[in-house]
LOMARBA-13924 format. One record per atom (N, C-alpha, C): atom name; x negated, y negated, z. Coordinates in nm, 4 decimals, decimal comma. Atoms other than C-alpha are relative to their C-alpha. Example, Ala and Ser with C-alpha at 12.3 -4.5 7.8 and 13.67 -1.06 7.14 Angstrom:
REM LOMARBA-13924
atom  xx  yy  zz
N  -0,0890  0,1190  0,0000 $
CA  -1,2300  0,4500  0,7800 $
C  -0,0900  -0,1200  0,0000 $
N  0,0820  0,1190  -0,0060 $
CA  -1,3670  0,1060  0,7140 $
C  0,0770  -0,1090  0,0730 $
END
This chain:
REM LOMARBA-13924
atom  xx  yy  zz
N  0,0828  0,1189  0,0155 $
CA  -4,8772  -8,7285  7,5161 $
C  -0,0136  -0,0757  0,1339 $
N  0,0003  0,0737  -0,1260 $
CA  -4,7768  -8,8975  7,8417 $
C  -0,0836  0,0711  0,1064 $
N  0,0728  -0,0760  -0,1013 $
CA  -4,9218  -8,6188  8,0577 $
C  -0,1500  -0,0061  -0,0253 $
N  0,1438  0,0076  0,0300 $
CA  -5,2577  -8,6265  7,8785 $
C  -0,0566  -0,1364  0,0387 $
N  0,0442  0,1340  -0,0431 $
CA  -5,2796  -9,0031  7,9439 $
C  -0,0124  -0,0064  0,1516 $
N  0,0046  -0,0025  -0,1464 $
CA  -5,2021  -8,9451  8,3116 $
C  -0,1216  0,0782  0,0488 $
N  0,1168  -0,0800  -0,0362 $
CA  -5,4719  -8,6788  8,3292 $
C  -0,1270  -0,0831  -0,0188 $
N  0,1172  0,0851  0,0258 $
CA  -5,7229  -8,9227  8,1751 $
C  -0,0129  -0,1093  0,1058 $
N  0,0019  0,1030  -0,1041 $
CA  -5,6269  -9,1952  8,4239 $
C  -0,0493  0,0597  0,1315 $
N  0,0442  -0,0674  -0,1226 $
CA  -5,6703  -8,9508  8,7130 $
C  -0,1501  0,0296  -0,0049 $
N  0,1426  -0,0306  0,0157 $
CA  -6,0114  -8,8461  8,5776 $
C  -0,0843  -0,1276  0,0139 $
N  0,0726  0,1277  -0,0098 $
CA  -6,1212  -9,2092  8,5412 $
C  -0,0036  -0,0510  0,1440 $
N  -0,0037  0,0429  -0,1404 $
CA  -6,0084  -9,2901  8,8952 $
C  -0,0948  0,0843  0,0847 $
N  0,0909  -0,0881  -0,0735 $
CA  -6,1980  -8,9886  9,0271 $
C  -0,1449  -0,0387  -0,0257 $
N  0,1345  0,0443  0,0354 $
CA  -6,5086  -9,1108  8,8425 $
C  -0,0385  -0,1254  0,0787 $
N  0,0256  0,1240  -0,0753 $
CA  -6,4818  -9,4564  9,0052 $
C  -0,0214  0,0318  0,1485 $
N  0,0111  -0,0339  -0,1419 $
CA  -6,4290  -9,3063  9,3509 $
C  -0,1276  0,0786  0,0292 $
N  0,1250  -0,0755  -0,0183 $
CA  -6,7179  -9,0611  9,3095 $
C  -0,1210  -0,0922  -0,0019 $
N  0,1126  0,0949  0,0065 $
CA  -6,9530  -9,3400  9,2066 $
C  -0,0026  -0,0900  0,1232 $
N  -0,0067  0,0858  -0,1185 $
CA  -6,8329  -9,5573  9,4936 $
C  -0,0537  0,0721  0,1227 $
N  0,0499  -0,0786  -0,1131 $
CA  -6,8954  -9,2820  9,7471 $
C  -0,1508  0,0187  -0,0082 $
N  0,1440  -0,0173  0,0185 $
CA  -7,2407  -9,2216  9,6002 $
C  -0,0745  -0,1284  0,0332 $
N  0,0621  0,1301  -0,0281 $
CA  -7,3265  -9,5926  9,6135 $
C  -0,0029  -0,0254  0,1498 $
N  -0,0077  0,0228  -0,1442 $
CA  -7,2105  -9,6150  9,9748 $
C  -0,0981  0,0913  0,0735 $
N  0,0859  -0,0970  -0,0663 $
CA  -7,4029  -9,3024  10,0737 $
C  -0,1481  -0,0303  -0,0215 $
N  0,1412  0,0237  0,0326 $
CA  -7,7303  -9,3831  9,8975 $
C  -0,0543  -0,1221  0,0724 $
N  0,0466  0,1254  -0,0592 $
CA  -7,7493  -9,7337  10,0422 $
C  0,0396  -0,0175  0,1459 $
N  -0,0408  0,0042  -0,1412 $
CA  -7,6132  -9,6522  10,3907 $
C  0,0889  -0,1197  0,0319 $
N  -0,0913  0,1116  -0,0213 $
CA  -7,3398  -9,9111  10,3558 $
C  0,1106  0,0417  0,0970 $
N  -0,1079  -0,0328  -0,0939 $
CA  -7,0788  -9,9274  10,6346 $
C  0,1343  0,0150  -0,0727 $
N  -0,1293  -0,0260  0,0656 $
CA  -6,7219  -9,8135  10,5545 $
C  0,0791  -0,1257  -0,0365 $
N  -0,0771  0,1214  0,0310 $
CA  -6,5853  -10,1697  10,5595 $
C  -0,0467  -0,0676  -0,1292 $
N  0,0483  0,0548  0,1278 $
CA  -6,7841  -10,2397  10,2391 $
C  0,0546  0,0785  -0,1193 $
N  -0,0555  -0,0866  0,1035 $
CA  -6,5768  -9,9865  10,0426 $
C  0,0521  -0,0801  -0,1195 $
N  -0,0574  0,0822  0,1067 $
CA  -6,3929  -10,2552  9,8411 $
C  -0,1087  -0,0486  -0,0961 $
N  0,1084  0,0528  0,0826 $
CA  -6,7209  -10,4007  9,7166 $
C  -0,0717  0,1123  -0,0757 $
N  0,0617  -0,1147  0,0675 $
CA  -6,8635  -10,0568  9,6349 $
C  0,0847  0,0439  -0,1192 $
N  -0,0889  -0,0356  0,1108 $
CA  -6,5583  -9,9819  9,4176 $
C  -0,0170  -0,0998  -0,1147 $
N  0,0193  0,1022  0,1047 $
CA  -6,5986  -10,3121  9,2302 $
C  -0,1356  0,0166  -0,0679 $
N  0,1338  -0,0182  0,0557 $
CA  -6,9701  -10,2467  9,1849 $
C  -0,0038  0,1253  -0,0886 $
N  -0,0066  -0,1217  0,0813 $
CA  -6,8994  -9,8935  9,0567 $
C  0,0695  -0,0289  -0,1335 $
N  -0,0692  0,0379  0,1241 $
CA  -6,6549  -10,0393  8,8013 $
C  -0,0930  -0,0798  -0,0907 $
N  0,0953  0,0779  0,0785 $
CA  -6,9204  -10,2869  8,6911 $
C  -0,1016  0,0930  -0,0664 $
N  0,0969  -0,0940  0,0566 $
CA  -7,1714  -10,0033  8,6438 $
C  0,0611  0,0838  -0,1123 $
N  -0,0675  -0,0777  0,1039 $
CA  -6,9189  -9,7996  8,4450 $
C  0,0185  -0,0842  -0,1253 $
N  -0,0208  0,0886  0,1150 $
CA  -6,8399  -10,0982  8,2216 $
C  -0,1290  -0,0365  -0,0709 $
N  0,1290  0,0334  0,0595 $
CA  -7,2102  -10,1532  8,1590 $
C  -0,0790  0,1244  -0,0403 $
N  0,0671  -0,1255  0,0353 $
CA  -7,2937  -9,7857  8,0911 $
C  0,0540  0,0531  -0,1324 $
N  -0,0459  -0,0558  0,1275 $
CA  -7,2830  -9,6364  7,7409 $
C  0,0623  0,1384  0,0187 $
N  -0,0631  -0,1319  -0,0037 $
CA  -7,0650  -9,3335  7,6748 $
C  -0,0087  0,0648  -0,1376 $
N  0,0094  -0,0730  0,1268 $
CA  -7,0846  -9,0657  7,4088 $
C  0,1294  -0,0111  -0,0805 $
N  -0,1287  0,0095  0,0715 $
CA  -6,7141  -9,1078  7,3230 $
C  0,0138  -0,1296  -0,0785 $
N  -0,0073  0,1282  0,0716 $
CA  -6,7771  -9,4635  7,2011 $
C  -0,1286  -0,0273  -0,0777 $
N  0,1255  0,0140  0,0773 $
CA  -7,0918  -9,3995  6,9928 $
C  -0,1102  -0,0655  0,0818 $
N  0,1018  0,0497  -0,0921 $
CA  -7,3114  -9,4795  7,2928 $
C  0,0040  -0,1523  0,0154 $
N  -0,0205  0,1419  -0,0286 $
CA  -7,1682  -9,8291  7,3292 $
C  0,0642  -0,0120  0,1376 $
N  -0,0610  0,0238  -0,1306 $
CA  -7,0654  -9,9785  7,6602 $
C  0,1397  -0,0585  -0,0195 $
N  -0,1298  0,0677  0,0098 $
CA  -6,7062  -10,0868  7,7284 $
C  -0,0160  -0,1522  -0,0144 $
N  0,0274  0,1429  0,0110 $
CA  -6,8478  -10,4389  7,7728 $
C  -0,0343  -0,0372  -0,1446 $
N  0,0444  0,0255  0,1372 $
CA  -7,0105  -10,4200  7,4287 $
C  0,1167  0,0090  -0,0986 $
N  -0,1161  -0,0156  0,0881 $
CA  -6,6871  -10,3040  7,2646 $
C  0,0897  -0,1230  0,0083 $
N  -0,0886  0,1157  -0,0176 $
CA  -6,4894  -10,5961  7,4099 $
C  -0,0653  -0,1301  -0,0452 $
N  0,0645  0,1294  0,0247 $
CA  -6,7440  -10,8799  7,3846 $
C  -0,0933  -0,0021  -0,1207 $
N  0,0837  -0,0102  0,1205 $
CA  -6,9383  -10,7581  7,0757 $
C  -0,1457  -0,0359  0,0228 $
N  0,1420  0,0192  -0,0304 $
CA  -7,2740  -10,7959  7,2516 $
C  -0,0376  0,0902  0,1162 $
N  0,0480  -0,0875  -0,1070 $
CA  -7,4867  -10,5828  7,4797 $
C  -0,0068  -0,0780  0,1309 $
N  0,0115  0,0683  -0,1293 $
CA  -7,4709  -10,6635  7,8509 $
C  -0,1468  -0,0145  0,0408 $
N  0,1356  0,0228  -0,0504 $
CA  -7,7839  -10,8093  8,0091 $
C  -0,0090  0,0601  0,1405 $
N  0,0107  -0,0663  -0,1303 $
CA  -7,8706  -10,5698  8,2891 $
C  -0,1418  -0,0091  0,0556 $
N  0,1405  0,0080  -0,0403 $
CA  -8,2341  -10,6716  8,3267 $
C  -0,0170  -0,0480  0,1443 $
N  0,0129  0,0518  -0,1362 $
CA  -8,1716  -10,8502  8,6560 $
C  0,1096  0,0515  0,0919 $
N  -0,1030  -0,0608  -0,0830 $
CA  -7,9013  -10,6261  8,7956 $
C  -0,0618  0,0434  0,1326 $
N  0,0528  -0,0298  -0,1335 $
CA  -7,9563  -10,5957  9,1712 $
C  0,0802  0,1152  0,0598 $
N  -0,0717  -0,1143  -0,0576 $
CA  -7,8713  -10,2670  9,3451 $
C  0,0946  -0,0421  0,1132 $
N  -0,0990  0,0248  -0,1043 $
CA  -7,5690  -10,2598  9,5738 $
C  -0,0630  0,0116  0,1385 $
N  0,0414  0,0043  -0,1407 $
CA  -7,6358  -10,3411  9,9411 $
C  -0,1511  -0,0167  0,0178 $
N  0,1431  0,0288  -0,0123 $
CA  -7,9955  -10,4448  9,8698 $
C  -0,0221  -0,1073  0,1050 $
N  0,0291  0,1038  -0,0988 $
CA  -8,1474  -10,6382  10,1578 $
C  -0,0610  -0,1220  -0,0662 $
N  0,0544  0,1244  0,0513 $
CA  -8,2343  -10,9997  10,0973 $
C  0,0094  -0,1100  0,1034 $
N  -0,0103  0,1178  -0,0855 $
CA  -8,2507  -11,3464  10,2434 $
C  0,0700  -0,1099  -0,0778 $
N  -0,0647  0,1147  0,0606 $
CA  -8,0463  -11,6571  10,1778 $
C  -0,0396  -0,1256  0,0758 $
N  0,0351  0,1269  -0,0618 $
CA  -8,1230  -12,0207  10,2459 $
C  0,1168  -0,0484  0,0860 $
N  -0,1007  0,0582  -0,0883 $
CA  -7,9360  -12,1692  10,5419 $
C  -0,0106  -0,1513  -0,0162 $
N  0,0023  0,1427  0,0309 $
CA  -7,8432  -12,5256  10,4440 $
C  -0,0028  -0,0857  0,1267 $
N  0,0024  0,0934  -0,1137 $
CA  -7,8804  -12,8321  10,6677 $
C  0,1373  -0,0077  0,0665 $
N  -0,1354  0,0067  -0,0553 $
CA  -7,5021  -12,8441  10,7090 $
C  0,0297  0,1226  0,0870 $
N  -0,0229  -0,1223  -0,0768 $
CA  -7,4976  -12,4832  10,8296 $
C  -0,0832  0,0029  0,1282 $
N  0,0860  0,0051  -0,1186 $
CA  -7,7803  -12,5562  11,0764 $
C  0,0330  -0,1183  0,0900 $
N  -0,0285  0,1248  -0,0711 $
CA  -7,6323  -12,8870  11,1941 $
C  0,0410  0,0264  0,1448 $
N  -0,0307  -0,0117  -0,1422 $
CA  -7,6254  -12,9196  11,5718 $
C  -0,0688  0,1165  0,0683 $
N  0,0691  -0,1155  -0,0579 $
CA  -7,8408  -12,6122  11,6241 $
C  -0,1500  -0,0249  -0,0105 $
N  0,1430  0,0264  0,0000 $
CA  -8,1962  -12,6871  11,7254 $
C  -0,0791  0,1271  -0,0265 $
N  0,0942  -0,1079  0,0277 $
CA  -8,4789  -12,4668  11,6028 $
C  0,0657  0,1223  -0,0643 $
N  -0,0646  -0,1103  0,0698 $
CA  -8,2527  -12,2587  11,3815 $
C  -0,0801  0,0400  -0,1225 $
N  0,0701  -0,0489  0,1176 $
CA  -8,3945  -12,0444  11,1031 $
C  0,0565  -0,0627  -0,1269 $
N  -0,0437  0,0537  0,1281 $
CA  -8,3801  -12,1758  10,7479 $
C  0,0377  0,1101  -0,0977 $
N  -0,0402  -0,1143  0,0820 $
CA  -8,3154  -11,8277  10,6095 $
C  0,0740  0,1001  0,0873 $
N  -0,0774  -0,1005  -0,0728 $
CA  -8,0732  -11,5544  10,7073 $
C  -0,0003  0,1305  -0,0800 $
N  -0,0028  -0,1283  0,0708 $
CA  -8,0752  -11,1819  10,6260 $
C  0,1390  0,0288  -0,0566 $
N  -0,1262  -0,0330  0,0665 $
CA  -7,8071  -11,0743  10,3780 $
C  -0,0135  0,1338  -0,0717 $
N  -0,0056  -0,1192  0,0844 $
CA  -7,7019  -10,7686  10,1806 $
C  0,0797  -0,0358  -0,1252 $
N  -0,0659  0,0285  0,1279 $
CA  -7,5998  -10,7836  9,8146 $
C  0,1206  0,0923  -0,0172 $
N  -0,1214  -0,0789  0,0166 $
CA  -7,2390  -10,6715  9,7610 $
C  0,0515  0,0012  -0,1428 $
N  -0,0483  0,0028  0,1379 $
CA  -7,1790  -10,7712  9,4011 $
C  -0,0062  -0,1384  -0,0593 $
N  -0,0056  0,1257  0,0736 $
CA  -7,1085  -11,0489  9,1581 $
C  0,1424  -0,0525  0,0031 $
N  -0,1349  0,0559  -0,0146 $
CA  -6,8135  -11,2901  9,1667 $
C  0,0974  0,0393  -0,1104 $
N  -0,0890  -0,0473  0,1061 $
CA  -6,6763  -11,1625  8,8349 $
C  -0,0699  0,1110  -0,0769 $
N  0,0552  -0,1126  0,0757 $
CA  -6,7308  -10,8815  8,5889 $
C  -0,1106  -0,0430  -0,0953 $
N  0,1002  0,0481  0,0946 $
CA  -6,9538  -11,1005  8,3746 $
C  -0,1319  -0,0248  0,0706 $
N  0,1326  0,0252  -0,0552 $
CA  -7,3250  -11,1019  8,4423 $
C  -0,0679  -0,1139  -0,0736 $
N  0,0576  0,1136  0,0724 $
CA  -7,3696  -11,4169  8,2336 $
C  -0,0816  -0,0864  0,0952 $
N  0,0725  0,0770  -0,1000 $
CA  -7,4711  -11,6035  8,5483 $
C  -0,0459  0,0968  0,1086 $
N  0,0520  -0,1007  -0,0926 $
CA  -7,6929  -11,3629  8,7398 $
C  -0,0485  -0,0598  0,1315 $
N  0,0518  0,0646  -0,1198 $
CA  -7,7608  -11,6113  9,0169 $
C  0,1088  -0,0329  0,1010 $
N  -0,1060  0,0097  -0,0990 $
CA  -7,4262  -11,6029  9,1966 $
C  0,0256  0,1396  0,0539 $
N  -0,0134  -0,1310  -0,0622 $
CA  -7,3822  -11,3195  9,4443 $
C  0,1065  -0,0029  0,1089 $
N  -0,0827  -0,0193  -0,1180 $
CA  -7,1276  -11,1897  9,6897 $
C  -0,0916  0,0691  0,0995 $
N  0,0947  -0,0519  -0,0979 $
CA  -7,3329  -11,1313  10,0025 $
C  0,0678  0,0221  0,1347 $
N  -0,0437  -0,0264  -0,1367 $
CA  -7,2847  -10,9989  10,3527 $
C  -0,1104  -0,0497  0,0920 $
N  0,0967  0,0544  -0,0941 $
CA  -7,4604  -11,2046  10,6211 $
C  -0,0108  0,0965  0,1176 $
N  0,0211  -0,1033  -0,1010 $
CA  -7,6101  -10,9490  10,8587 $
C  0,0204  -0,0535  0,1415 $
N  -0,0109  0,0553  -0,1358 $
CA  -7,6199  -11,1822  11,1609 $
C  0,1412  -0,0466  0,0332 $
N  -0,1329  0,0548  -0,0282 $
CA  -7,2821  -11,3553  11,1298 $
C  0,1128  0,0950  -0,0372 $
N  -0,0984  -0,1000  0,0443 $
CA  -7,1029  -11,0527  10,9757 $
C  0,1078  -0,0611  -0,0895 $
N  -0,0922  0,0704  0,0883 $
CA  -6,9440  -11,2803  10,7124 $
C  -0,0363  0,0296  -0,1453 $
N  0,0194  -0,0171  0,1436 $
CA  -6,8968  -11,2105  10,3415 $
C  0,0091  -0,1374  -0,0641 $
N  0,0064  0,1333  0,0587 $
CA  -6,9957  -11,5161  10,1379 $
C  -0,0406  0,0074  -0,1461 $
N  0,0492  0,0190  0,1353 $
CA  -7,0471  -11,6309  9,7804 $
C  -0,1211  -0,0915  0,0095 $
N  0,1241  0,0773  -0,0110 $
CA  -7,4089  -11,7504  9,7571 $
C  -0,0737  0,0003  -0,1324 $
N  0,0852  0,0039  0,1193 $
CA  -7,6461  -11,8580  9,4816 $
C  -0,1460  -0,0170  0,0383 $
N  0,1359  0,0299  -0,0471 $
CA  -7,9538  -11,9256  9,6941 $
C  -0,0599  0,1199  0,0724 $
N  0,0461  -0,1247  -0,0614 $
CA  -8,0648  -11,5662  9,7576 $
C  -0,1236  0,0543  -0,0700 $
N  0,1111  -0,0797  0,0527 $
CA  -8,3774  -11,3616  9,7125 $
C  0,0189  0,1399  0,0562 $
N  -0,0175  -0,1380  -0,0427 $
CA  -8,3514  -10,9852  9,7242 $
C  -0,1317  0,0746  -0,0072 $
N  0,1231  -0,0759  -0,0149 $
CA  -8,6099  -10,7175  9,7918 $
C  -0,0751  0,0157  -0,1318 $
N  0,0660  -0,0143  0,1293 $
CA  -8,6803  -10,6687  9,4212 $
C  -0,0716  -0,1279  -0,0417 $
N  0,0599  0,1282  0,0367 $
CA  -8,7628  -11,0396  9,3890 $
C  -0,1270  -0,0302  0,0789 $
N  0,1104  0,0313  -0,0897 $
CA  -9,0120  -11,0438  9,6735 $
C  -0,0961  0,1171  0,0080 $
N  0,0938  -0,1098  -0,0236 $
CA  -9,3241  -10,8456  9,7387 $
C  0,0459  0,0762  0,1231 $
N  -0,0523  -0,0844  -0,1077 $
CA  -9,2271  -10,5549  9,9637 $
C  -0,0628  -0,0329  0,1355 $
N  0,0699  0,0255  -0,1268 $
CA  -9,4890  -10,6335  10,2293 $
C  0,0508  -0,1283  0,0657 $
N  -0,0479  0,1269  -0,0535 $
CA  -9,3786  -10,9970  10,2705 $
C  0,1460  0,0101  0,0402 $
N  -0,1422  -0,0091  -0,0264 $
CA  -9,0102  -10,9061  10,2568 $
C  0,0281  0,0696  0,1326 $
N  -0,0224  -0,0740  -0,1244 $
CA  -9,0315  -10,6550  10,5421 $
C  -0,0198  -0,0902  0,1218 $
N  0,0236  0,0896  -0,1142 $
CA  -9,1723  -10,9234  10,7728 $
C  0,1088  -0,1074  0,0093 $
N  -0,1037  0,1029  -0,0015 $
CA  -8,8960  -11,1686  10,6714 $
C  0,1275  0,0454  0,0690 $
N  -0,1298  -0,0451  -0,0488 $
CA  -8,6014  -10,9524  10,7711 $
C  -0,0047  0,0682  0,1363 $
N  0,0078  -0,0641  -0,1327 $
CA  -8,7287  -10,8067  11,0998 $
C  0,0438  -0,0938  0,1088 $
END
């Protein structure tokens, strides 16, 4: 019994690592974003139905409701965030927006889909932001000119 549980744990860990590697590869994320890719892979697994649970998601089994994935943003998606007056203070002619990449959500719950963990491309800082627009939110043509 114990060995079969260990085998299942190993298989589950391999699944998380495989998804993380795929996420990192598909989105050309740098190696230092590995931690966020693992968390994002876990979120995707928890929000994906499985045949062993009658096509219910782990989230659905625990919370008794389907997860809202309609506004799920892909990992490492490019976007922009508003730079507040306090962040621009003392800097003349500074931009009011900064390029960011989406790394995930602050918790496993997608109840509040407007809080994001982001990576600021210019300052190289990981931040929790709520004032972001990502490529899916903007028209592609306009977005490309914003982040160049």
